[in-house]
BAKEMI-446508 format. One record per residue: x, y, z of N, C-alpha, C in turn; chain. Coordinates in pm, 1 decimal. Layout:
N
{site {X Y Z} {X Y Z} {X Y Z} 'A'}
...
***
This chain:
240
{site {40.5 -114.6 56.1} {-2.5 23.7 -1.1} {88.2 154.0 12.8} 'A'}
{site {199.4 138.4 100.1} {271.8 246.7 76.4} {355.8 231.7 -31.4} 'A'}
{site {387.7 165.8 -86.8} {463.5 145.1 -237.6} {351.1 199.9 -322.0} 'A'}
{site {280.0 189.0 -330.1} {184.4 265.4 -440.6} {160.5 373.1 -399.2} 'A'}
{site {145.3 428.0 -273.7} {123.3 539.3 -251.5} {195.0 660.0 -304.8} 'A'}
{site {350.2 637.2 -278.1} {471.3 684.4 -339.6} {463.8 680.9 -465.9} 'A'}
{site {446.3 542.5 -494.0} {437.6 576.3 -693.9} {356.6 648.7 -731.2} 'A'}
{site {190.6 663.0 -660.3} {132.8 766.5 -726.5} {193.0 904.9 -683.1} 'A'}
{site {233.4 921.5 -596.4} {314.2 1033.8 -567.7} {396.9 1128.0 -674.1} 'A'}
{site {497.1 1025.9 -695.4} {605.3 1018.4 -787.7} {523.2 1081.6 -934.4} 'A'}
{site {415.9 992.6 -990.4} {377.3 1008.1 -1079.3} {298.6 1151.3 -1072.1} 'A'}
{site {215.1 1200.6 -980.6} {170.5 1324.2 -976.6} {263.5 1457.4 -964.0} 'A'}
{site {382.3 1434.0 -910.4} {498.0 1556.7 -845.2} {533.5 1545.2 -1002.2} 'A'}
{site {533.8 1471.4 -1090.1} {594.8 1462.5 -1255.1} {533.2 1560.9 -1315.2} 'A'}
{site {371.5 1528.5 -1268.3} {282.4 1612.4 -1388.2} {259.7 1699.2 -1322.9} 'A'}
{site {298.2 1768.7 -1164.8} {321.1 1921.5 -1127.2} {435.2 1971.7 -1182.5} 'A'}
{site {568.5 1853.4 -1213.1} {640.6 1959.9 -1203.5} {641.6 2010.1 -1418.4} 'A'}
{site {590.3 1928.6 -1488.0} {599.8 1921.8 -1627.2} {495.0 2041.6 -1662.0} 'A'}
{site {377.5 2056.5 -1612.0} {278.2 2106.9 -1631.4} {330.3 2301.9 -1655.5} 'A'}
{site {413.7 2346.9 -1522.5} {395.4 2486.8 -1552.0} {568.8 2478.7 -1628.8} 'A'}
{site {622.1 2378.6 -1631.5} {765.1 2374.2 -1730.5} {738.6 2383.3 -1866.1} 'A'}
{site {631.6 2338.3 -1858.7} {586.1 2306.0 -2040.9} {513.2 2470.8 -2052.7} 'A'}
{site {445.1 2532.9 -1966.5} {363.8 2645.6 -1968.6} {478.6 2750.7 -2012.5} 'A'}
{site {614.1 2772.7 -1899.4} {674.0 2836.5 -1906.6} {774.4 2847.3 -2042.9} 'A'}
{site {806.7 2762.5 -2107.2} {899.0 2713.9 -2202.4} {787.4 2757.5 -2340.3} 'A'}
{site {702.2 2724.2 -2322.8} {573.7 2781.7 -2455.0} {563.7 2926.1 -2432.7} 'A'}
{site {505.7 2980.3 -2333.9} {495.7 3141.7 -2357.0} {681.6 3239.6 -2394.5} 'A'}
{site {737.2 3164.1 -2359.5} {844.5 3197.3 -2369.3} {915.7 3191.6 -2503.7} 'A'}
{site {876.3 3108.2 -2556.8} {912.0 3039.0 -2743.4} {819.6 3147.1 -2804.6} 'A'}
{site {692.7 3144.8 -2747.0} {592.0 3233.3 -2833.8} {606.7 3357.3 -2832.9} 'A'}
{site {654.8 3445.2 -2735.4} {775.7 3613.0 -2705.0} {870.8 3615.5 -2789.0} 'A'}
{site {944.9 3525.5 -2817.6} {1086.8 3486.5 -2850.6} {1037.7 3519.0 -2996.3} 'A'}
{site {962.3 3427.8 -3045.8} {950.7 3378.9 -3174.7} {816.9 3529.4 -3248.3} 'A'}
{site {752.0 3619.3 -3174.9} {650.4 3676.3 -3205.4} {630.3 3801.1 -3126.0} 'A'}
{site {789.6 3835.3 -3095.6} {822.4 3947.3 -3031.7} {722.1 4068.8 -3030.6} 'A'}
{site {777.5 4126.8 -3157.4} {736.2 4269.2 -3287.1} {580.1 4282.8 -3299.6} 'A'}
{site {501.8 4087.5 -3304.0} {374.5 4125.3 -3317.0} {299.4 4135.0 -3203.5} 'A'}
{site {365.8 4152.3 -3034.8} {250.9 4136.1 -2976.1} {287.1 4297.8 -2939.4} 'A'}
{site {155.1 4321.8 -2892.7} {202.3 4453.8 -2816.1} {197.6 4439.3 -2649.7} 'A'}
{site {172.4 4528.1 -2602.7} {239.5 4545.2 -2439.5} {137.3 4488.5 -2364.1} 'A'}
{site {-1.2 4503.6 -2388.3} {-56.2 4404.1 -2303.0} {-42.9 4296.5 -2293.1} 'A'}
{site {-56.7 4212.3 -2420.0} {-11.7 4055.9 -2406.2} {134.5 4045.8 -2408.0} 'A'}
{site {196.9 4117.8 -2375.4} {344.7 4104.3 -2350.4} {330.2 4094.7 -2186.5} 'A'}
{site {255.6 4163.1 -2137.4} {250.7 4180.8 -1983.3} {171.6 4046.3 -1922.0} 'A'}
{site {86.6 4011.9 -2012.9} {-33.6 3903.5 -2017.8} {68.5 3779.2 -1989.0} 'A'}
{site {163.0 3759.1 -2068.7} {234.2 3627.7 -2092.1} {333.9 3625.9 -1982.8} 'A'}
{site {382.7 3750.9 -1961.7} {506.1 3758.3 -1830.4} {396.6 3729.9 -1710.5} 'A'}
{site {319.5 3764.3 -1681.4} {230.5 3747.9 -1558.9} {221.5 3605.9 -1540.0} 'A'}
{site {189.6 3544.9 -1667.4} {135.7 3403.8 -1661.9} {314.7 3305.2 -1596.9} 'A'}
{site {397.3 3346.1 -1699.8} {544.0 3291.6 -1633.1} {576.3 3276.0 -1525.9} 'A'}
{site {545.9 3433.3 -1459.2} {550.3 3446.4 -1332.2} {500.3 3369.4 -1245.3} 'A'}
{site {368.2 3341.5 -1226.6} {274.8 3264.1 -1175.5} {362.5 3125.6 -1175.9} 'A'}
{site {323.0 3041.6 -1267.8} {409.7 2927.3 -1341.9} {550.4 2915.6 -1273.8} 'A'}
{site {587.4 3016.7 -1268.7} {759.3 2993.2 -1177.5} {722.4 2992.4 -990.0} 'A'}
{site {638.5 3058.6 -971.5} {595.6 3072.5 -837.7} {555.9 2938.6 -775.0} 'A'}
{site {464.1 2891.9 -865.7} {430.8 2726.6 -848.6} {516.0 2630.3 -869.6} 'A'}
{site {618.6 2621.8 -950.5} {753.3 2589.7 -940.0} {805.6 2594.3 -783.1} 'A'}
{site {823.4 2721.1 -738.5} {910.1 2724.4 -649.9} {816.3 2663.5 -469.1} 'A'}
{site {675.4 2715.4 -507.4} {614.9 2657.6 -374.3} {633.3 2498.4 -407.7} 'A'}
{site {629.0 2409.4 -488.9} {624.0 2279.5 -478.1} {757.2 2221.7 -445.6} 'A'}
{site {868.7 2308.9 -521.9} {985.9 2239.1 -428.1} {983.5 2294.4 -273.0} 'A'}
{site {969.4 2380.5 -246.1} {980.5 2448.7 -93.4} {879.1 2300.5 8.7} 'A'}
{site {785.9 2255.7 -59.8} {694.2 2157.9 13.4} {774.5 2036.0 -0.5} 'A'}
{site {822.4 1990.6 -98.0} {943.4 1898.9 -107.9} {1042.2 1875.9 -9.6} 'A'}
{site {1093.3 1989.8 -6.0} {1216.2 2066.2 99.6} {1184.4 2037.0 260.2} 'A'}
{site {1035.3 2080.7 225.6} {1029.9 2069.6 396.5} {948.3 1977.8 424.7} 'A'}
{site {877.9 1899.2 359.8} {889.6 1735.4 404.2} {960.8 1633.4 432.1} 'A'}
{site {1083.2 1681.8 350.5} {1274.0 1635.1 403.2} {1297.9 1657.3 548.1} 'A'}
{site {1299.7 1780.9 574.4} {1299.2 1855.7 702.0} {1243.7 1784.8 845.1} 'A'}
{site {1090.4 1778.5 792.0} {967.3 1737.0 921.8} {1047.3 1547.3 885.7} 'A'}
{site {1059.1 1504.4 825.8} {1084.2 1349.3 836.1} {1219.6 1318.8 878.3} 'A'}
{site {1295.6 1465.6 917.7} {1433.1 1386.4 919.7} {1467.1 1456.9 1064.0} 'A'}
{site {1365.7 1532.1 1105.2} {1366.8 1588.3 1222.0} {1414.4 1710.4 1235.7} 'A'}
{site {1468.1 1787.8 1119.0} {1568.7 1897.1 1126.5} {1509.2 2023.3 1138.6} 'A'}
{site {1383.1 2020.2 1117.8} {1262.4 2117.5 1129.1} {1328.6 2243.9 1264.0} 'A'}
{site {1371.7 2337.3 1238.3} {1397.6 2410.1 1365.2} {1259.2 2568.0 1383.2} 'A'}
{site {1222.2 2527.6 1459.3} {1131.2 2643.5 1471.7} {1174.6 2781.5 1543.0} 'A'}
{site {1151.6 2865.7 1538.1} {1196.0 3015.7 1624.9} {1063.7 3070.1 1677.3} 'A'}
{site {1029.1 3005.7 1788.8} {886.9 3072.2 1854.0} {914.9 3230.7 1924.6} 'A'}
{site {767.7 3281.9 1911.2} {824.5 3416.5 1928.2} {673.9 3494.5 1951.2} 'A'}
{site {682.6 3648.3 1982.1} {532.9 3684.7 1987.7} {456.5 3742.2 1810.3} 'A'}
{site {360.1 3652.6 1789.7} {261.7 3658.6 1631.0} {148.9 3718.7 1665.9} 'A'}
{site {139.0 3849.4 1599.5} {20.1 3874.5 1598.1} {-114.7 3823.9 1523.6} 'A'}
{site {-172.6 3762.4 1550.9} {-284.0 3654.0 1470.9} {-323.9 3747.2 1346.8} 'A'}
{site {-363.6 3827.6 1375.6} {-475.1 3911.2 1322.6} {-382.6 3967.3 1169.5} 'A'}
{site {-261.6 4040.1 1195.6} {-168.4 4077.9 1092.9} {-119.9 3956.4 1021.6} 'A'}
{site {-141.6 3871.1 1066.2} {-1.6 3763.8 1005.8} {-133.7 3711.2 883.1} 'A'}
{site {-237.6 3687.1 954.8} {-386.2 3609.9 883.1} {-395.1 3714.1 743.5} 'A'}
{site {-418.3 3862.0 808.1} {-407.8 3968.3 707.8} {-325.5 3967.5 571.9} 'A'}
{site {-196.3 3941.1 602.0} {-65.6 3909.0 517.9} {-148.4 3804.8 395.5} 'A'}
{site {-129.5 3655.3 488.1} {-124.8 3556.8 392.6} {-255.1 3556.0 302.0} 'A'}
{site {-370.4 3641.8 347.1} {-509.3 3659.7 259.1} {-455.9 3730.9 142.3} 'A'}
{site {-394.8 3832.6 143.1} {-310.7 3920.3 42.2} {-217.7 3872.3 -45.6} 'A'}
{site {-118.9 3773.3 -1.1} {-65.8 3689.2 -70.0} {-130.8 3575.6 -167.8} 'A'}
{site {-179.1 3530.9 -122.7} {-293.4 3401.8 -166.0} {-355.5 3476.0 -269.9} 'A'}
{site {-424.4 3619.3 -260.7} {-523.8 3658.6 -343.1} {-442.8 3664.3 -488.4} 'A'}
{site {-340.7 3690.2 -487.9} {-231.2 3712.2 -593.1} {-222.1 3580.4 -736.4} 'A'}
{site {-271.5 3471.6 -674.7} {-325.2 3368.3 -734.0} {-416.3 3370.7 -748.9} 'A'}
{site {-518.2 3377.0 -682.2} {-678.8 3408.4 -705.1} {-770.4 3549.7 -690.3} 'A'}
{site {-730.5 3595.2 -811.1} {-818.3 3708.3 -825.3} {-877.8 3754.3 -812.1} 'A'}
{site {-960.9 3650.0 -884.3} {-1143.5 3630.9 -917.5} {-1202.0 3615.3 -806.9} 'A'}
{site {-1149.2 3569.1 -693.5} {-1192.1 3515.8 -574.9} {-1219.3 3625.1 -423.7} 'A'}
{site {-1257.9 3605.8 -402.2} {-1371.4 3676.6 -296.2} {-1318.6 3614.9 -115.4} 'A'}
{site {-1241.5 3695.4 -30.9} {-1193.5 3630.9 76.5} {-1263.2 3753.2 183.0} 'A'}
{site {-1292.1 3694.7 245.8} {-1422.8 3792.7 360.1} {-1370.0 3716.9 495.8} 'A'}
{site {-1305.8 3805.5 575.1} {-1227.1 3797.8 670.3} {-1299.7 3891.7 803.2} 'A'}
{site {-1317.0 3792.8 882.4} {-1394.4 3810.2 1004.1} {-1303.9 3853.5 1125.0} 'A'}
{site {-1289.3 3906.8 1221.7} {-1187.0 3884.8 1318.3} {-1235.4 4017.8 1455.9} 'A'}
{site {-1167.9 3943.2 1565.6} {-1218.9 4012.3 1679.3} {-1172.3 4188.6 1704.3} 'A'}
{site {-1252.1 4226.6 1814.0} {-1241.4 4378.7 1799.4} {-1090.7 4366.0 1897.1} 'A'}
{site {-1060.7 4267.5 1987.4} {-929.0 4277.1 2027.1} {-790.0 4186.9 1897.7} 'A'}
{site {-673.2 4252.3 1958.4} {-596.8 4165.0 1845.9} {-533.7 4043.7 1933.7} 'A'}
{site {-531.1 3946.1 1909.3} {-478.0 3779.3 1940.4} {-334.9 3783.5 1912.0} 'A'}
{site {-305.6 3730.1 2024.3} {-100.4 3679.8 1984.8} {-98.6 3555.6 2033.1} 'A'}
{site {-27.3 3475.2 1948.3} {1.6 3305.0 2014.3} {169.8 3343.5 1990.7} 'A'}
{site {212.7 3202.4 2066.2} {331.2 3181.6 2039.2} {353.6 3096.2 1965.1} 'A'}
{site {460.0 3123.6 1848.3} {485.4 3083.0 1761.3} {597.3 3085.1 1625.7} 'A'}
{site {638.8 2957.1 1493.5} {691.6 3024.8 1469.1} {625.4 3150.7 1345.9} 'A'}
{site {671.3 3230.7 1296.2} {615.0 3366.5 1242.2} {624.3 3274.6 1072.4} 'A'}
{site {743.3 3264.1 1026.7} {748.1 3179.1 877.8} {664.2 3084.3 874.9} 'A'}
{site {691.9 2960.5 959.8} {605.5 2872.6 944.1} {444.7 2887.8 964.9} 'A'}
{site {415.0 2987.8 1047.3} {301.6 2996.9 1070.2} {197.3 3071.5 922.8} 'A'}
{site {277.6 3138.1 835.9} {255.8 3164.5 742.1} {259.5 3096.2 606.1} 'A'}
{site {321.3 3026.7 636.7} {326.8 2881.1 522.9} {207.8 2790.7 588.7} 'A'}
{site {179.9 2775.5 718.3} {97.4 2699.9 696.2} {-91.0 2785.6 634.5} 'A'}
{site {-83.9 2905.2 670.9} {-198.7 2950.8 648.9} {-225.0 2976.5 476.0} 'A'}
{site {-68.3 2970.8 460.1} {-75.6 2975.8 254.9} {-150.1 2834.4 189.5} 'A'}
{site {-60.0 2729.4 298.8} {-113.7 2596.8 226.1} {-226.2 2580.1 289.3} 'A'}
{site {-338.1 2608.7 383.8} {-423.3 2589.2 402.8} {-578.8 2645.4 289.0} 'A'}
{site {-469.0 2804.1 255.5} {-565.8 2885.4 211.6} {-567.9 2862.7 77.9} 'A'}
{site {-467.2 2806.7 23.1} {-454.0 2737.3 -153.6} {-546.9 2645.6 -151.7} 'A'}
{site {-541.5 2527.7 -54.5} {-620.0 2442.6 -54.9} {-740.2 2432.8 -62.9} 'A'}
{site {-831.3 2542.9 1.9} {-922.9 2554.0 14.1} {-983.3 2637.3 -130.5} 'A'}
{site {-906.6 2744.5 -160.3} {-931.3 2799.4 -281.0} {-934.1 2684.1 -408.6} 'A'}
{site {-821.3 2603.1 -387.4} {-866.8 2531.0 -478.7} {-988.2 2417.5 -539.9} 'A'}
{site {-1030.5 2394.4 -417.2} {-1163.7 2309.2 -430.2} {-1265.2 2327.3 -405.3} 'A'}
{site {-1299.9 2483.5 -441.8} {-1354.0 2564.3 -420.1} {-1496.5 2583.8 -510.0} 'A'}
{site {-1443.6 2497.2 -610.9} {-1545.7 2474.1 -699.7} {-1608.1 2609.2 -787.8} 'A'}
{site {-1721.9 2629.7 -821.0} {-1753.2 2755.3 -854.7} {-1819.4 2865.5 -807.3} 'A'}
{site {-1796.8 2845.5 -639.5} {-1836.9 2906.8 -520.2} {-1728.2 3031.9 -583.4} 'A'}
{site {-1617.4 3016.1 -500.0} {-1524.7 3137.1 -577.4} {-1490.1 3235.1 -446.8} 'A'}
{site {-1569.0 3209.8 -321.4} {-1571.1 3245.6 -176.2} {-1484.7 3173.8 -66.1} 'A'}
{site {-1430.0 3231.0 -21.3} {-1344.1 3205.1 114.3} {-1377.0 3242.7 247.7} 'A'}
{site {-1487.3 3218.2 328.5} {-1482.8 3285.9 428.0} {-1344.9 3280.8 573.4} 'A'}
{site {-1293.7 3368.9 644.0} {-1212.4 3327.7 717.3} {-1240.9 3399.5 834.2} 'A'}
{site {-1221.7 3330.9 941.4} {-1257.4 3412.0 1106.2} {-1138.3 3389.7 1191.5} 'A'}
{site {-1134.7 3471.5 1277.3} {-1000.0 3424.8 1379.1} {-1091.3 3472.4 1497.0} 'A'}
{site {-1080.6 3406.2 1643.2} {-1136.8 3382.2 1738.3} {-1066.5 3330.2 1849.9} 'A'}
{site {-1039.5 3345.4 1975.4} {-1036.3 3315.1 2093.6} {-1090.2 3193.4 2166.7} 'A'}
{site {-1020.5 3073.2 2211.4} {-1135.6 2990.4 2270.3} {-987.1 2920.1 2405.0} 'A'}
{site {-1049.0 3021.6 2503.4} {-950.9 2919.9 2591.7} {-809.0 2957.6 2609.8} 'A'}
{site {-699.0 2852.6 2592.8} {-533.1 2867.0 2551.7} {-551.1 2904.7 2398.5} 'A'}
{site {-616.9 2873.3 2291.7} {-619.1 2878.8 2171.1} {-650.7 2987.9 2112.3} 'A'}
{site {-605.5 3053.3 2041.7} {-616.6 3101.9 1913.7} {-684.2 3060.8 1776.6} 'A'}
{site {-802.0 3082.4 1725.1} {-888.1 2940.5 1616.0} {-863.9 3042.6 1502.7} 'A'}
{site {-810.9 3007.5 1390.3} {-812.1 3037.4 1274.6} {-910.9 2968.3 1185.9} 'A'}
{site {-1058.0 3002.2 1135.4} {-1149.7 2945.4 1037.8} {-1108.0 2972.3 899.0} 'A'}
{site {-1070.4 2843.7 835.7} {-1129.0 2879.1 722.0} {-1209.9 2809.4 601.2} 'A'}
{site {-1271.8 2873.1 567.7} {-1411.7 2763.3 537.3} {-1401.7 2783.3 354.4} 'A'}
{site {-1422.6 2715.4 283.7} {-1479.8 2715.6 132.1} {-1641.5 2671.1 81.5} 'A'}
{site {-1660.2 2708.6 -28.4} {-1816.0 2629.9 -49.1} {-1828.0 2567.4 -179.0} 'A'}
{site {-1916.6 2451.3 -174.4} {-1912.2 2394.2 -292.7} {-1868.5 2277.6 -315.6} 'A'}
{site {-1781.6 2205.8 -243.8} {-1754.4 2093.9 -236.8} {-1724.5 2027.6 -86.8} 'A'}
{site {-1676.6 1921.0 -70.8} {-1733.2 1877.6 69.5} {-1613.6 1757.4 30.9} 'A'}
{site {-1563.4 1707.7 171.0} {-1491.7 1588.0 210.5} {-1558.6 1485.4 296.3} 'A'}
{site {-1609.2 1350.9 243.1} {-1667.3 1237.0 283.6} {-1600.0 1262.2 346.0} 'A'}
{site {-1686.6 1141.9 503.9} {-1636.9 1161.6 643.1} {-1547.3 997.4 625.9} 'A'}
{site {-1543.0 965.0 547.3} {-1388.0 858.5 540.6} {-1284.8 866.0 544.0} 'A'}
{site {-1293.5 1011.3 465.1} {-1190.8 1022.1 440.0} {-1080.7 1153.5 531.4} 'A'}
{site {-1173.0 1191.3 609.9} {-1149.9 1294.1 661.8} {-1008.5 1329.1 798.9} 'A'}
{site {-1004.2 1183.7 810.6} {-885.8 1155.2 898.5} {-745.4 1152.3 799.2} 'A'}
{site {-793.4 1098.6 711.4} {-623.0 1060.4 639.0} {-591.0 1208.6 546.8} 'A'}
{site {-640.5 1299.7 539.2} {-596.3 1413.0 453.0} {-498.6 1494.3 484.6} 'A'}
{site {-474.3 1489.8 625.0} {-329.2 1519.0 624.4} {-228.9 1422.3 609.0} 'A'}
{site {-254.1 1264.1 586.2} {-143.1 1207.0 578.9} {-43.8 1225.9 444.7} 'A'}
{site {81.4 1195.4 482.0} {170.2 1210.4 376.5} {112.0 1166.5 213.2} 'A'}
{site {145.3 1213.4 116.5} {78.9 1146.3 -35.7} {-76.4 1188.7 -26.0} 'A'}
{site {-97.1 1131.7 81.0} {-254.9 1113.7 58.0} {-341.0 1228.3 -87.2} 'A'}
{site {-371.3 1162.0 -100.7} {-521.3 1255.9 -225.1} {-646.6 1187.4 -207.7} 'A'}
{site {-752.1 1263.0 -234.3} {-881.5 1208.0 -251.9} {-917.9 1201.8 -356.3} 'A'}
{site {-920.7 1023.3 -395.2} {-935.5 992.7 -511.4} {-1054.6 1053.9 -579.3} 'A'}
{site {-1146.5 1112.2 -494.1} {-1244.7 1202.2 -632.5} {-1183.7 1334.6 -662.0} 'A'}
{site {-1065.2 1368.6 -605.2} {-1010.9 1475.4 -642.7} {-934.2 1494.4 -766.4} 'A'}
{site {-907.2 1328.3 -779.8} {-760.1 1318.6 -851.6} {-773.1 1367.6 -1011.4} 'A'}
{site {-884.8 1371.0 -1058.1} {-903.9 1410.5 -1194.1} {-974.0 1571.4 -1180.0} 'A'}
{site {-969.7 1592.3 -1049.5} {-957.3 1750.6 -1088.0} {-893.0 1839.5 -1166.8} 'A'}
{site {-936.2 1956.1 -1227.1} {-814.2 2030.0 -1295.4} {-719.3 2091.0 -1224.3} 'A'}
{site {-760.4 2096.0 -1086.6} {-639.3 2183.6 -952.2} {-590.7 2000.1 -893.2} 'A'}
{site {-513.9 2025.4 -936.3} {-405.8 1914.7 -900.5} {-337.1 1958.8 -807.2} 'A'}
{site {-292.0 1874.3 -703.4} {-214.4 1891.3 -646.5} {-76.9 1739.0 -584.5} 'A'}
{site {-8.2 1774.9 -470.5} {100.7 1679.9 -443.3} {20.5 1582.7 -356.9} 'A'}
{site {-14.8 1652.9 -275.1} {-61.4 1585.2 -124.2} {35.8 1641.2 -39.4} 'A'}
{site {61.6 1731.4 -63.3} {199.9 1745.4 44.7} {147.0 1858.1 166.5} 'A'}
{site {77.3 1983.2 84.8} {18.2 2079.3 166.2} {-27.0 2035.8 311.7} 'A'}
{site {-131.4 1972.7 329.0} {-178.6 1951.0 443.8} {-77.6 1844.3 532.4} 'A'}
{site {-16.2 1793.8 510.6} {68.8 1696.5 574.9} {176.2 1785.0 660.7} 'A'}
{site {248.8 1863.6 529.9} {294.3 2006.4 573.7} {233.9 2066.6 726.3} 'A'}
{site {121.1 2163.3 652.0} {46.1 2194.0 763.4} {51.3 2144.6 943.5} 'A'}
{site {-3.1 2068.7 894.8} {-65.7 1956.8 998.9} {89.3 1918.9 1110.5} 'A'}
{site {148.1 1904.0 1073.5} {302.8 1870.1 1140.5} {378.4 1988.5 1166.0} 'A'}
{site {333.3 2100.7 1102.0} {403.2 2206.2 1184.1} {327.2 2287.8 1267.5} 'A'}
{site {215.3 2272.0 1286.1} {114.9 2307.4 1394.6} {114.7 2230.9 1521.4} 'A'}
{site {179.1 2107.1 1499.4} {189.5 2001.4 1604.9} {304.3 2072.4 1678.9} 'A'}
{site {398.9 2097.2 1565.2} {569.4 2099.2 1620.9} {540.3 2274.0 1719.8} 'A'}
{site {414.0 2344.2 1702.8} {347.2 2439.2 1791.6} {295.5 2437.6 1866.2} 'A'}
{site {273.9 2299.3 1942.7} {235.5 2280.8 2063.8} {22.8 2332.9 1995.3} 'A'}
{site {-13.5 2306.2 1893.3} {-103.8 2341.4 1828.7} {-171.5 2222.8 1751.5} 'A'}
{site {-319.8 2249.1 1674.9} {-380.9 2142.2 1589.6} {-459.6 2189.2 1496.1} 'A'}
{site {-498.8 2106.5 1368.8} {-569.5 2105.7 1284.2} {-666.0 2040.2 1275.0} 'A'}
{site {-792.5 2046.2 1247.1} {-957.1 1981.2 1266.3} {-999.0 2035.8 1126.5} 'A'}
{site {-1050.3 1928.0 1083.5} {-1167.5 1947.5 992.2} {-1268.4 1948.2 937.0} 'A'}
{site {-1371.7 1991.8 938.3} {-1496.1 2018.5 947.8} {-1564.6 1992.6 807.6} 'A'}
{site {-1665.7 1912.6 750.6} {-1688.8 1914.4 612.8} {-1873.7 1861.4 612.0} 'A'}
{site {-1938.9 1917.8 510.4} {-2080.2 1871.8 523.8} {-2135.6 1830.2 359.9} 'A'}
{site {-2220.0 1741.8 368.5} {-2237.7 1694.4 259.9} {-2368.5 1825.4 215.9} 'A'}
{site {-2468.5 1836.3 314.9} {-2577.9 1859.5 303.9} {-2574.8 2049.6 260.6} 'A'}
{site {-2433.3 2124.1 290.8} {-2404.9 2240.8 296.3} {-2302.5 2272.8 166.3} 'A'}
{site {-2249.7 2141.4 130.1} {-2133.0 2154.5 63.1} {-2043.4 2271.7 59.9} 'A'}
{site {-1990.6 2239.1 212.5} {-1874.5 2313.6 248.6} {-1796.5 2245.6 299.6} 'A'}
{site {-1669.5 2282.9 329.3} {-1552.7 2242.3 400.1} {-1482.2 2357.9 501.0} 'A'}
{site {-1455.8 2307.4 623.1} {-1379.3 2429.8 679.7} {-1264.6 2394.6 774.5} 'A'}
{site {-1165.7 2423.6 763.7} {-1060.0 2394.5 865.8} {-1023.8 2493.6 986.1} 'A'}
{site {-1010.7 2410.6 1087.7} {-970.4 2454.3 1200.6} {-834.1 2486.4 1254.6} 'A'}
{site {-757.9 2579.9 1277.1} {-619.1 2567.6 1334.5} {-620.4 2635.4 1446.0} 'A'}
{site {-538.0 2597.4 1558.9} {-533.1 2612.5 1693.3} {-401.3 2661.4 1691.5} 'A'}
{site {-345.4 2734.9 1759.7} {-233.2 2822.0 1796.7} {-249.0 2851.4 1976.6} 'A'}
{site {-128.6 2812.6 2009.9} {-148.3 2843.7 2201.1} {-116.5 2955.8 2174.7} 'A'}
{site {-192.5 3053.9 2281.0} {-232.2 3162.7 2323.7} {-78.6 3261.6 2375.0} 'A'}
{site {-94.1 3391.5 2373.9} {44.0 3394.6 2381.1} {12.3 3426.2 2501.7} 'A'}
{site {119.3 3365.8 2632.7} {111.1 3416.9 2780.0} {236.3 3430.8 2840.0} 'A'}
{site {273.0 3510.7 2915.3} {413.7 3543.3 2916.3} {419.9 3483.5 3065.6} 'A'}
{site {348.5 3454.1 3142.2} {337.9 3386.9 3265.7} {367.4 3214.3 3210.5} 'A'}
{site {290.9 3179.7 3133.4} {363.5 3028.5 3112.1} {474.4 3043.2 3043.4} 'A'}
{site {498.2 3133.2 2974.8} {628.3 3121.9 2877.4} {778.8 3129.6 2961.0} 'A'}
{site {742.0 3219.8 3070.7} {869.6 3193.2 3200.9} {874.3 3096.5 3283.8} 'A'}
{site {789.5 3041.7 3276.4} {739.2 2916.7 3358.6} {828.0 2791.0 3301.9} 'A'}
{site {788.1 2802.3 3156.3} {835.0 2668.0 3085.6} {1007.8 2726.1 3097.9} 'A'}
{site {1059.9 2819.7 3056.1} {1199.4 2873.1 3067.9} {1247.4 2875.7 3162.8} 'A'}
{site {1187.6 2842.9 3278.5} {1236.9 2845.6 3401.9} {1314.8 2960.3 3459.8} 'A'}
{site {1195.8 3095.9 3417.4} {1256.2 3235.8 3467.9} {1231.8 3287.4 3646.1} 'A'}
***
């Protein structure tokens, strides 16, 4: 079973690499062969496609490298006081560059929430979950994001509409290489690494990720829990 999953992953990864490379090569050749025939708007359009496909390759490479770090236990975190409201807004701004026709609706508390976590890894977690939610939002193109507090945790809810995950898959989607069979023929392919990375990074920061999905409402919600930043608990932990 493990061998089959890995073989499928290699096949998917090969596809994920070839697709943007083919696109980049094709648009570069078109621009070189027809430079004088293309107006500025068309050149800008092609360059934006090349830029987006290049970023796709960078993200894929980073995911593969991050899995290697996680599996070898060489992932080192720098835990600091992170403003949750700000990092969520920043992550939404970044992801909107790839989903310009999407509506990201943010609901945040009146007060600013802080968590003890690694800033860069927290942003990576949010980008992975936001990207996954956007990929499988179907025709809805609306993502609801909410920030709230519950006891010792600050919670970030990311919800998409138009698709759902069957209950039998809910405890598997965070497994390495795992991709739901019904999504394999989706036009929005994935490597099966993003959710695995996000789940492991959250655990390393003493948090967790949950997923809820409703067939009736056709919606899927990811809940990301980060520990609340508390000076008293932190000083006790480090022996101050």
